N, C-alpha and C positions, 0 to 999 in steps of 0.2 A: 119256252118259245121265244125266239128272237124276232124283233120287229124289223122289217125291211126298211132300209134308209136309202133313198135314191142318191142323196149327197155322198154318203159313204161309198156307194157303188161307183159313182163317178170319180171320187178320189182314188179308190183302189185301181180303177182302170187307168187313170192318168199316171199314177205311180208306176204301174207295170210298164206303160209305154215309155216313160222316162228311163227306167232301168234298161229296157230293151234297146233304146237309142244309144245309151252309154256302152252297152256290150257290142253294138254294131261298130261304134267308133274305135274301140280298142281291138276289134277283130276277133272277138270271142262269141259272136252270135251266129248261129247257123240258121239260114233262112227257112230250113225245114222245121225249126222250133215252133213256128206259128201254127202248124197243123198236127202237132204231135201230142196233144193232150190225151192222157190215158194210154199212150203207146210207150211201154217200158222197154221195147226192143231197141230203141235208138239210144246212142250214147249222148248224154246231156252235158258232160263236163269235158271241156277241151283243154283247160289250163287251170292249175290250182297251186296254192302255196301250202306245203305240208306244215303241220304243227311242230313246234320245237320248244325246248327249254334251254335257257342260256344261263349258266352258272359261272361264278368266278371264285377263286381262292387266292392265297398269296403267291402260288407258284404257276397256276394255269387257269385257262378258260375251258369249260366243258360244255359242249353243245350236244343235246339229245334230240334227234329228229325222227318222228313217226313216219315210216315208209312201209306199210304192210303190203304184201302181194308183189314184191319186186325182188329181183336177184341183185346181189351186190355188184355184179358186172355191169348193170344198167344204171348205176349211180355215178355221177360225176361230181367231184369236189375239187374246186380250184381256188387258189388264193393269189390275187394279183399283188405283187410287192409294192407297186407304185401307188396304189390307192387303198390298200389294206381291206379290200372287199372280198369276203369269203362267199363263194357261190356254190350252192348245192342244187343239182338239177338232174333230170332223167325223165323217164316215161313209164307209167304203169299201164300195161295192156290188159284188156279183158280176155278171158279164156275163149278161144275160138269155138270150142264145143258149146259154150253157153250162148254165144252170139247167134247160133243157128236155131235154137229152140225158142219157145215163147216165154218171155220173162213176165213175172207177176209183180215183182218189186225190185228196183235197183237203187240201193242206197250207198254202195261203195263208190269210191272215186276212181276214175280212169282218165288217162290222158297225160299230157306233159305237166311237169311240175318244175318250179324254180323258186329258190329262196336265196336272198342276199342279205349279208350281215356286214356292217362296217365295224371293223375291230379297231382297238386303240393302238397307239404307236408302239407300245411295249410288247408287241407280238413277235415271237421268234418264228419267221417263216419256215425255217428248217426243223422246227420242233413240233410238227403236227403228226398225230397218229389217228387213224380211223379204224373203227371196228363196227361190223354190222352183224347183229344177232337178234333173232326173233322179231324182225321187222323194225328194229330201232337202230339208227345210225348214231354211233357215239364218236364224237370228235374231241380230242384233247389237244389243246393248243398251248404250248409252253410260253411263259412270259420271259422277257429278257430285261436286263437292267436298262432303264432309260439312259440315254446319253446325257452325261453331265454337262451342265451349262458352264462355259468357261468365260470368266470375266476378262474383258479386254481393256487394257489401260489406254487412255487417250494421251498421246504425246503432244 
């Protein structure tokens, strides 16, 4: 049996309000969330970052990203040459047939996702391959020789 603590209850309430305020500021809070306790038929996640693994060897970088429940045509992978930022984004939609029924438990993620990774200068922007199989996006990014530093003589 756990003893009720009014201080703990107030702390928990204050923490929840602080988190809700943060979500409102960044635009991820739905005003309907306040009245949806116990209602599993509503979508709760609007935006999320998928999990990934980032590996490196002598010749390449390998990025594995978990994206279950999405078609490869719905995934966008972009690399901006000027700032070396790799962006992975898209949207996972809930099955419309399931939206109409009564849900008892919703634990899967639905909504827009976005993940950005800053790569080092030795990335070859033309040497990127992508493969999507069994809900895992695999990116292989080849390395290139770093530009050699040239010593300049002062006259």
